[in-house]
C-alpha positions, 0 to 999 in steps of 0.5 A, a space after each residue: 474894662 470900658 470899651 469904645 465903639 470901635 471895639 478897642 479897649 480904653 487902655 489900648 487907645 491911651 497906650 497908642 497915644 503914649 507910643 506916638 508921643 515917644 515916637 515923635 519925641 525920639 524922631 524928627 521931621 516929616 517921617 514922624 509926621 507921616 507916621 502920626 497921620 497914618 496911625 491916628 487916621 487908622 486908630 480913630 477912623 471907626 471911633 466916635 464922631 468927636 474923635 474922628 474930627 481930630 483925624 481931620 486936624 491931623 490931616 490939616 497939620 500934615 498939609 502945613 508940614 508939607 508946605 513948610 518943606 516946600 518953603 524951604 525953611 531952615 532945618 532947625 526952625 522946621 523941626 522945632 515947629 513940627 515937634 511943637 505942633 504935633 506935641 500939642 495935637 497929641 495932647 489935644 487928642 488925648 484930652 478929648 479922648 479922656 473927655 469922651 470916655 468920662 462923659 460916656 461913663 457918667 451917662 452909663 452910671 446915671 442909667 444904673 
């Protein structure tokens, strides 16, 4: 099985992302945001530079969520924005991960 630099198998990355999507969809609000930030920060901190940049995006989104809370938006509006924002972010992380894996595999095949 193809393995990223951090030593984590490709399917383990994708499984983790799927778990996070289910978690976000099943829970609401700031608890889910914090769990996502911690988990993705841990998963991607030792991976390739491209993927690490996504962790920075997670941190920026988390700051936005905290600002939403501080502004005392209505609970319904806040949960809707949080859910939508993080769903998009998870999709972007997964797309980027697949792209990095694909291009690395292409390079490996070209060397054979």
